[in-house]
N, C-alpha and C positions, 0 to 999 in steps of 0.2 A: 502611389496607392498600393497598399498591401493586397496583392491579388488573391492570396490564400486566406485572408482574414475575413470572417463573416460575422456580422452583428457586433455585439459588444465585446465578446471575450473568446470567440471560438476560431480555431484554425481548421480548415479542411485540407487534407493532404492530397495533392494532385497525383502523386505516386506513392500510395499508402505502403508503408513498410510491413513486412510479414513477420509474425511471431513464429519462429522455427521450433522453439522448444523452451521449456521451463524446467527448473530443478529446485526442489524444496527440501530443507532440513528443518526438523522440528524437535522440540523437547518431549519428554515422556508424557507430560500432561496433555499436550496437543495430540500426541500419538495415541492417546486413549479416548479422544473425542470422536464425534460422528464422521469426521472427514479422514480418519486415520488411514484408510486404504488409498487415499489419493496423494499421499506424501512419498517422496523418493527415499528419504532416510529419517528414521525415528531414533533419537538418541536414547541410550539406556539411563542416563542421568544428566543433570544440568551442568556438570563439569566438563563433559565431552573429552575426558582424558587429560584435561589441563589443570593447572594449579589455581586458577582463579576464574570467576564467571566472565570477566572481560576477555581473557584469553580464549575461553570457550566460545564466546560470541564471534571473535575474530576468526576462529577456526571454522565455525559454522558457515560464515559468510564466504570464506575462501572455498570451502567445499561446494557450496551452491554455485559459485562462479565457474569453477572447473567442471562441475557436473553438467551445467547447462550446455557448455561448449562441447563437452565429450559426447553428450547425448545425440548431437547431430554431426559428430566427427569433424568439427571445425577446430583447427589448431588455434591456440590463443593468439599467436602472432598474426593471424588473419583477421582479428577483430581490431577495428580502428580506435574505438574508445570504450572505456568502462565508466559508467555513471552509477554511483552508489551513495547511500547515506544510512545513518543510524541515529540513535537518540543520545549518544554520549558526547560530552564536551570535546570539541575539536574533531568530531567524527573519527575518533580513534579506531574504532572497529573497521570502518571502511578504509581508512588510511593504511592501517597495518595489513589488512587483507590484500589491499591493492599493491602494497610493497612486495608481497609474495607473488602476485599475478604478473606484475611487470608491464601492464598496459598503460597507454596514455589515459590519465584518470581525471575525472571531473567529480569532485565531492559535492553532494547536495544535502541541504537540510530543509525539510518541509514537515518536520515532526512525523506524525503517522501518515501524512499524505505523500511521503517521499517516494514510494514505489510508483504511484500514478504520475508524479512529477518527473521521475526518471524516464518513464516510458514516453511521456509527452515530449520531453527534450530530446530523447534518443530518436524519436520519430521525426522531429524537426531537422536533426542533423542529417538523417538519411534522405528525407524528402528534399532537403535543400542542396543535396549533392556534396555534402561535406564528409560523408562516410558511406560505406556499403554494409558494414556490420557493426552493431553496437550491443554491448552487454549492459543490461539494466538490473540493478540489484538493490535490496534493502534488508536490514536485519534489526532485531531487538532481542532482548533477553530479560526475563522477568526480574531476575535478581540484580542485574546491572542497572536496570531502570529504577528499581525500588531504592537502591543505594544512592543513586544520584538525585532523584526527584522527590523522594519522600523520606522514609526512615529505614535504617538497617532491618532486614527481615528477622535478624536474631532477636529483636525487641518484641516481636509478636504483636505489634500494634493492631487494634481493631479497625477494620475497614468498613465504611458505611455501605449500605446495600446498593447505593447508586454508583459505587466505584467499580472500575473495570480491572481486569487482570492482564498485565502486559504479556503478550505472547512471546514465548521462546521459539524463535524461528528465523530462518533466512531463506530468501527466494531470489532467483535470478532468471531472467529471460534473455534469449538471443533474438535481436531484431535484425532483419536483413532486407536488402533492396529487392530480393527475388527469392522464390521458393514456395513451398506449400505450407499453408496454415492460415489462421485468421489474420486479418490485416488491421492495423491501427489506422482508422479512417479519419478521426477527428480528435482534437484536444481542446478542452475548455479550461483556460487558466483562471483560477479563482482569485477573488479579492479578499483582503483582510476584513473580517466582520467581527464585531465585538459588541455584545449586548449587555456587558457589565457583570458577567458571572465571575466570582472571585474564589470559589471553592475549587482548588486544584484536583479534588477527588471527583468533581462533577463534570468531567470532560465531555461527556455525551451531550449535556445541556449546552455547554459552551460552544461545541463544534456544530451543532445542528443548524443554527441559522446560516452559517457560512456554507455548509453543504447544500442546504435548500436553495440558497442564492445561486450557486453554481448550476444546480439541476435546472432551475427555472430559466436561467440565462442560456443554458445549452439548448433546451427545447425551443425557446423563443428565437435564438440566433438562427437555428436551422429550420425553424417552422415544421418541426416534426410532431406527429400525433403522439398522444400519451402511450399508445400501445406499440410504438415502433420497435422497442427492444424486447427480447425474450426474457431478459433479466436486467434490472437496474439495481446495482449493489453498491452500498456505501462501504467505506473502509473499516472503520472501527468505532461506530457510534454506540454500540451496545444497545440494550433494550430501551434504555431511557432516551437516548438520542434518536434512535430509529422511530420511536413513536412521535417525538417532536417534529422530525422531518416530515413524516407522513401527514401530520396535522397542518404544517406550514404549506406544503405543496398542494394539499387538497384545497386550501383556501385560495390558492392562486389558480384554481380551475384545471390543475393537472391531475388526472385520475390514473395514477400509476398503480396497477394491481399486482405487479410482480416485483415489488420493492423488497429488498432484503439487505442484510448487513453481515460483513465478514466476521465481525466480533460476536454476532449472535450465532452464526453458523458453525464456528470452530469448536465450541464447547457444548457439552450436555448440561442441562440444568442442574443435575445432581453433582456436577464437578465443583460446585461452590466457588464460582468465579463472580458471583453477584450479578452485575449488569452485563457480563460478557467479556470479550477480549478487546485488547487495544495494542498499540505498539507498531513500529514500522514493519515488523515481520508479519503482522496479522493479515493485512491485505496481500502482502507479497506471497505468502504460502497458500492462501485460499485461491488467489488468482493463478499462481504457478502450478497448483495442484488441481483442486476440484474444477474450477472454471475452465481452465485449458483442456482438461480431460474431457469435459462435457462438450466443448467446442470441437475437439478433434474427433469425437464420436458422432458429431452431427446432432447432438441433443440440444445444443444452443447455437443459434446462428448470429444473433446480434446481442452484444452485452455492453452496457454502460457501467464503468467503474468510476466511482467518485471517491478518491482518497481524501481522508479528513485529517487535519492536523491542528493540534492545540499548541500555539507558538509562545508558550510561557517558559520561564526558567525558575529554578529555586530562588534565585536572587530577586526576580521581579515579584514572585509570590510573597516572599518575606517583606518586600517593600509595599505590599498592599495593592499591587497592580492587578488589573483584570486579566482575563484570559483571551487574548486575540486569537482568532482561528481562521482557517482557510480550507477550501476544498478544491481539488483539481480533478477534472474528469477526462477520461479517455474512452473512446468507443472502439470495440473490437468487432469485426464483422467478417463473415465469409462472403466475398463478392466476386 
């Protein structure tokens, strides 16, 4: 019997790993948003000194990896594993950044849920005794994602108002078996949920049922009251998806009053991102920046992050497939 498994989908860590530090790199648009003062590095332009957007994203991710380790004076060779993912085919940004880092590497793909998935699996490695320190990372870039998933930005195609803006950002966290900081106490691994949405621009609507399913299972598995957390924050549902999740969980008798979304938090309404932010980097930089800062200051004691991922590809979309989605949850607590 799995002694750490609780209920349908949740793991409770017996020796909860500690988040020692986070490091975030964002693009100029994100650096002009309401969370601008919480990021470690704001780029002057989207090329980051490179010749292509893909190379820019690789460099961003490498910078965040090195920055997180340097922030707590941990040599890279003292980290057991690096877990990372991005949105591009074959995880090229994570693979090439990891080539430069030189650590044992586990590549992950959970679409925009990748940061939560990385932390969940990193915590399992540490709690299971397979590692003492793990680097968890994720990245995205608006222009690399647009080129792969939709249409070249040079064409200037009109976006529907329910579409979201892929965040240009990379974030990394250092997890450790000991130290000072918030602890990763639980992880709820999501299920694939698909309600038949076919519009790849409407990812908030596609992901909302999967995220709601994970939230409901998390609270039911642990028998926790609705007000247990100071903040329940979804990854990148945007305004459309956040409203849908609110409606779904309310009908399940969960009255969560402090529910928010990283994609809603990262941009100002006047920045013309339509429904808000998305992308692997969205929750990575909001978690590694604003949320961790608030936790280290003592403003937040208990946080539940539910990363949301839309698991489609350009090929499946062109073949008329629907948008299967997933949500992974991790809880951070000062205990």
